[in-house]
C-alpha positions in Angstrom: 26.6 11.4 45.2 25.0 15.4 46.7 25.9 17.2 43.8 26.0 21.5 43.3 23.3 22.4 40.7 25.5 23.3 37.6 26.5 27.0 37.1 23.5 28.1 35.1 21.2 26.7 37.4 22.5 28.0 40.6 23.0 31.3 38.9 19.2 31.6 38.0 18.5 30.5 41.7 20.9 33.6 43.1 19.6 36.0 40.9 15.9 35.1 42.1 17.1 36.1 45.4 16.3 32.0 46.7 20.1 31.9 47.4 22.4 33.9 48.2 26.7 33.0 47.5 27.7 33.5 50.8 24.5 30.7 52.6 26.4 28.7 49.6 29.8 29.2 50.9 28.3 28.6 54.5 26.7 25.3 53.0 29.6 23.7 51.6 32.2 25.2 54.7 29.4 23.0 57.1 30.5 19.6 54.9 34.0 20.2 54.5 33.5 19.1 58.0 31.0 16.0 57.5 33.0 12.6 58.1 32.1 11.9 54.8 34.7 14.4 53.9 37.6 13.0 55.8 40.7 13.2 53.7 39.2 15.5 51.1 40.9 18.8 51.8 44.3 19.3 53.2 43.5 23.1 53.9 40.8 25.1 54.1 40.4 29.0 53.3 36.9 29.5 54.8 37.5 33.6 55.5 38.9 34.3 52.2 36.4 31.9 50.7 33.2 34.4 52.6 34.9 37.8 51.9 34.5 36.0 48.0 30.9 35.7 48.3 30.1 38.2 50.4 31.8 40.6 47.6 30.1 38.9 44.7 26.6 39.0 46.8 27.3 43.0 47.1 27.9 43.0 43.3 25.0 41.4 42.5 22.8 43.5 44.6 24.0 46.3 42.8 23.3 45.1 39.3 26.9 44.7 38.3 27.0 41.5 36.1 29.0 39.0 37.3 31.8 36.1 36.0 30.6 33.0 35.9 32.4 31.5 38.6 32.4 34.4 41.3 31.3 33.5 44.7 31.1 30.0 43.8 32.4 27.8 45.8 35.8 26.4 44.0 38.3 23.8 44.8 42.3 23.9 44.3 44.4 20.2 44.5 47.6 20.4 46.9 50.3 20.6 43.8 49.6 24.6 43.5 51.1 27.6 44.9 49.0 29.5 47.5 51.2 32.9 48.3 53.0 32.4 51.4 52.8 28.4 51.7 54.9 25.4 51.2 53.0 23.7 48.2 52.8 19.8 49.6 51.9 18.3 46.9 50.1 15.1 49.1 53.5 14.7 50.7 55.6 15.0 53.9 58.8 15.3 51.8 57.9 19.1 51.3 57.4 19.9 55.2 59.4 22.6 56.1 61.0 24.2 52.4 60.2 27.4 51.4 56.8 29.2 51.0 55.4 29.9 47.6 56.3 33.5 47.1 52.9 33.8 45.1 50.0 32.6 44.0 50.3 29.5 40.7 48.9 31.4 37.4 45.6 29.1 37.7 45.3 29.9 41.2 45.7 34.2 40.3 43.4 33.8 37.5 40.3 31.9 39.2 40.7 34.6 42.2 40.7 37.8 39.5 37.4 35.7 38.1 35.7 36.1 41.7 35.9 32.6 42.6 35.2 31.5 46.2 38.8 29.4 46.9 37.3 27.3 49.8 40.5 25.2 50.2 43.5 22.8 48.9 42.8 19.2 48.3 43.8 16.1 49.2 45.9 14.3 46.4 48.5 11.2 45.5 52.0 12.2 46.5 53.3 14.4 43.8 50.9 13.2 41.6 52.1 10.1 40.8 49.3 7.1 40.4 46.7 7.2 39.0 45.0 5.4 41.9 44.2 8.4 44.8 45.3 6.2 47.6 47.9 8.7 49.7 49.9 7.2 53.1 50.3 10.5 54.8 47.0 12.3 54.7 44.5 9.3 54.6 42.2 8.6 51.1 38.9 10.6 50.2 36.7 7.8 49.5 34.7 7.7 46.8 31.3 9.3 47.0 29.6 6.5 44.5 29.1 3.6 46.6 27.7 3.6 50.1 28.4 0.3 50.9 32.1 -0.6 49.9 35.1 2.0 50.3 36.1 2.2 47.0 39.4 4.3 45.5 38.5 8.1 44.0 40.9 7.8 41.3 44.0 10.1 41.4 45.8 12.0 41.4 43.6 14.9 41.6 41.5 12.7 44.1 40.3 14.9 46.9 39.3 17.6 43.6 37.0 14.8 42.5 35.6 14.0 45.7 34.7 17.8 46.5 32.6 17.9 43.4 31.0 15.0 43.7 30.3 15.9 47.3 28.6 19.1 46.5 31.1 20.8 48.1 32.4 22.8 45.1 31.1 23.6 41.6 34.6 22.5 40.1 37.5 21.8 41.1 41.4 22.8 39.8 43.9 19.6 38.8 46.3 18.5 36.6 46.5 15.9 34.3 49.6 14.0 33.7 48.8 10.5 32.7 45.2 11.0 33.7 44.7 12.5 37.0 42.1 14.5 35.3 40.0 11.7 33.6 40.3 8.5 36.1 39.3 10.3 39.1 36.8 12.3 36.5 35.4 8.4 35.2 35.7 7.1 38.8 33.3 9.5 40.6 30.8 10.2 38.0 32.1 13.6 36.5 33.0 15.8 34.1 36.8 15.9 33.4 38.6 18.0 30.3 42.0 17.8 29.9 43.1 20.7 27.6 46.0 20.9 25.4 48.9 21.1 27.3 50.2 24.7 26.3 46.3 25.9 26.6 46.7 27.0 30.7 50.0 28.0 31.9 52.3 25.6 34.8 53.6 28.3 36.5 53.3 27.6 40.2 52.3 23.9 39.3 54.5 21.2 41.1 56.1 19.1 38.7 55.5 15.9 37.7 56.5 15.5 34.3 57.6 18.3 31.6 56.5 16.6 28.7 53.4 15.5 29.9 51.5 17.6 33.0 48.4 19.8 31.8 46.4 22.4 34.0 43.1 21.8 33.7 40.0 21.0 35.6 36.9 19.0 36.2 33.2 19.5 37.8 29.4 18.2 37.1 28.7 19.4 33.3 30.6 19.9 29.9 29.2 23.6 30.7 30.8 23.9 34.0 34.0 22.7 32.5 34.1 25.1 30.0 33.9 28.0 32.5 36.7 26.5 34.7 38.9 26.3 31.5 37.7 30.0 30.3 39.2 30.9 33.6 42.1 29.3 34.0 43.6 30.4 30.2 41.9 33.4 30.5 40.3 33.1 27.1 37.2 30.9 26.6 37.3 28.7 23.6 35.2 29.5 20.3 32.7 26.2 20.9 30.4 26.1 17.6 27.3 25.1 19.4 25.9 21.7 17.5 22.4 20.8 17.1 22.6 17.1 18.1 25.3 14.7 17.5 24.3 14.2 13.7 26.9 13.5 11.3 29.4 14.0 14.2 32.3 11.3 12.5 33.5 9.4 16.1 36.5 6.8 15.5 36.5 3.8 18.1 39.7 2.0 18.0 39.1 -1.5 19.8 42.7 -2.5 19.5 44.0 -2.0 23.0 41.7 0.8 24.3 39.0 -1.7 24.9 41.3 -4.6 26.3 40.3 -6.2 29.6 37.7 -3.9 30.1 35.5 -5.5 32.6 31.9 -6.1 31.7 29.9 -3.4 34.0 32.2 -0.5 31.7 31.8 -2.8 28.1 28.3 -2.6 29.0 27.8 1.4 29.3 30.4 2.2 26.4 28.9 0.1 24.1 25.1 1.3 25.1 26.7 5.3 24.7 27.8 4.2 21.1 24.3 2.4 20.2 23.0 5.6 21.4 25.0 7.9 19.5 24.7 6.2 15.9 21.4 5.8 16.6 21.4 9.6 16.8 23.2 9.9 13.7 26.8 9.6 14.7 29.0 8.4 12.3 30.2 5.4 14.7 33.6 4.7 12.9 35.8 1.4 14.2 39.3 2.6 13.2 42.5 -0.4 13.1 44.8 2.9 14.9 47.3 0.8 15.2 49.6 3.5 16.6 48.3 2.6 20.7 50.1 -0.3 20.4 53.7 1.6 19.9 53.3 3.6 23.1 54.6 0.8 25.4 57.5 0.5 23.1 58.1 4.2 22.5 58.2 4.6 26.3 60.6 2.4 27.1 63.0 1.9 28.9 61.8 3.6 32.2 59.0 5.9 30.5 58.3 10.0 30.1 57.2 10.4 34.1 59.8 8.8 36.1 62.5 9.9 34.1 61.1 13.8 34.5 60.1 13.4 38.2 64.4 11.6 38.8 65.5 14.7 37.7 62.2 16.7 40.2 63.0 14.5 43.5 67.0 12.9 43.2 68.1 15.4 45.7 65.0 15.0 47.9 65.2 11.4 47.5 68.7 11.0 48.2 68.2 12.7 51.9 64.5 11.9 52.4 63.8 8.3 51.0 62.1 7.6 54.0 59.7 9.9 54.0 58.6 9.0 50.3 55.7 6.9 49.7 57.3 3.1 48.9 55.2 3.2 45.7 56.5 6.8 44.7 59.8 6.1 45.3 60.2 2.8 43.7 58.6 4.7 39.7 61.3 7.9 40.8 63.8 4.7 40.6 62.8 4.0 37.6 63.5 6.8 35.9 67.4 7.3 37.4 68.5 4.3 35.7 67.3 6.2 32.2 70.7 7.8 30.4 70.9 11.6 29.0 70.9 9.1 25.3 68.1 6.8 25.9 65.8 10.0 27.5 66.8 12.1 23.4 65.8 9.1 21.8 62.2 8.7 23.6 61.5 12.1 23.0 62.5 11.6 19.2 60.3 8.1 18.8 56.9 9.9 20.5 57.2 13.1 17.5 57.3 10.4 15.0 54.6 8.7 16.6 52.4 12.4 17.2 53.0 12.6 13.8 51.8 9.7 12.2 48.6 9.0 14.3 47.6 13.2 14.0 47.5 11.9 10.4 45.3 8.9 11.2 43.1 10.7 12.6 42.5 12.9 10.0 38.7 13.2 9.5 37.1 12.3 12.9 35.4 14.7 15.0 36.9 12.6 18.1 38.4 9.4 18.9 35.9 7.6 21.3 36.4 5.1 24.3 36.3 3.9 27.8 38.1 6.6 29.8 39.0 3.5 32.0 38.2 0.4 31.6 37.5 -0.7 35.1 35.1 0.9 38.1 36.4 1.8 40.8 38.2 -1.1 43.1 38.8 -1.1 46.8 40.8 1.0 48.8 41.4 -1.8 51.4 42.4 -4.3 48.4 44.8 -1.8 47.0 46.5 -0.8 49.8 47.0 -4.7 51.0 49.1 -5.9 47.7 51.6 -4.0 45.6 50.4 -6.6 42.6 46.8 -5.6 43.3 48.0 -1.5 43.6 50.7 -1.4 40.0 48.0 -3.8 37.8 45.0 -0.6 38.9 47.1 1.8 38.4 48.7 0.6 35.1 44.9 -0.3 33.8 43.5 3.1 35.5 46.2 4.9 33.7 46.3 3.1 30.0 43.6 4.8 27.9 43.9 8.2 29.3 48.3 8.1 29.0 48.1 7.4 25.2 46.0 11.4 24.8 48.4 12.6 27.4 51.4 10.7 25.0 49.7 12.4 22.0 50.0 15.9 23.8 46.2 15.7 22.6 43.0 17.4 24.1 39.9 15.2 26.2 37.2 15.1 28.0 35.5 12.1 30.0 31.7 12.2 30.2 30.0 9.9 33.0 28.2 7.1 30.6 26.7 4.7 33.2 23.0 3.7 34.4 21.0 5.1 37.4 22.2 2.5 40.2 25.5 2.1 38.7 28.8 2.3 39.4 30.6 5.4 37.4 31.8 4.7 33.9 33.6 7.0 32.1 33.3 7.7 28.0 36.2 9.2 26.8 35.8 11.8 23.9 40.0 12.4 22.6 41.7 14.5 20.0 44.8 15.8 18.4 46.5 19.1 20.1 44.8 22.2 19.4 41.4 21.1 18.9 39.7 21.7 22.0 37.7 24.3 20.7 36.0 21.5 18.1 36.3 18.5 20.9 34.2 20.8 23.3 31.7 20.9 20.7 31.1 17.6 20.1 31.4 16.9 23.7 28.3 19.3 24.1 26.3 17.2 21.9 27.1 13.8 23.1 26.2 14.8 26.7 23.2 16.2 25.4 22.5 12.9 23.5 23.4 10.7 26.6 21.1 12.7 29.2 
């Protein structure tokens, strides 16, 4: 993988005259056409990106302080409106629909920060899986393995690969059941799923309104926070800790560690041991509430039910143009009654209250982001059974935090030479600043 340097280092290089914003954008645009970047972008914006870079260079030359993202390459998931374009959301179904009248709120805020948006990135059709396979537009290959073509994770597949290949310093994605954290974990990145209400969803193509979150991934926690500050239009008030000593970390063994691959188990246990040795208080917590999620989220589940509301007219007239694996899940939602849907909402509210109470006194819940490493693309393309088994495992841990309406980071915790493994730190709704403080300290301890 060929990550760009972190934002702070890029800023230092530019300030020292060793690099210009425009030269960096040209490097990125060249890389976007390389074979390893196949299927990463669905559209490029070369002239707009160059213009943003030139403007940042002019401001730099004039001695004007620049926002963190000014003139630097950023990618945007093909889920967000860009004025004058039809938002396709990884589909062919939406081709021919009306173009967006204005940029999505998050895109507009990135532009106001001076970010050089280099392109829109590929994704799972309608953001409806954690795998990242797209039968219409191809599947970007996970850069972590040069020998085996592995999935990047989804649904923000192209977003993750754009950062992993050094084609963006940060990627605007989304997270309904793990769509930021899953590809971040499988591609060796940091993903931050903020509390849903922190960032506006205006102009973001809807999957499940109860769960959809506008958020981003990058190479480091600090860079994720820069992206988050831009799209939330307000920085988090993060307290910088001097190490992890005294952090109270809850480790729920039940469910979240079930079925973990040996490589994932080793990496996570190694990380927990390092944190404990550095002074963190690692406490095993039963958190039996996690075992209730499948029952509460039945029948159908929030994502299928709410996606059915979004797509019922499209699927009635263009069913043959849908990815069959996406259509099958929308069908599940069609069969759920309004009474059952309301009962699901009531049960979820009660569950959130009980789970928040169980997590009081902890700085973060800690577990594997996903219990497996990235499977081979061909294996999942060839078999519905393999696809849905992998999809269920990929989404299981991350979805629990969406169901909680919480916030979470995925941090890479694998050793050099190993396939990427994510360590998830999570907390309750509105706890983003405290969680970010913990994530910065944990990242430093694991470096």
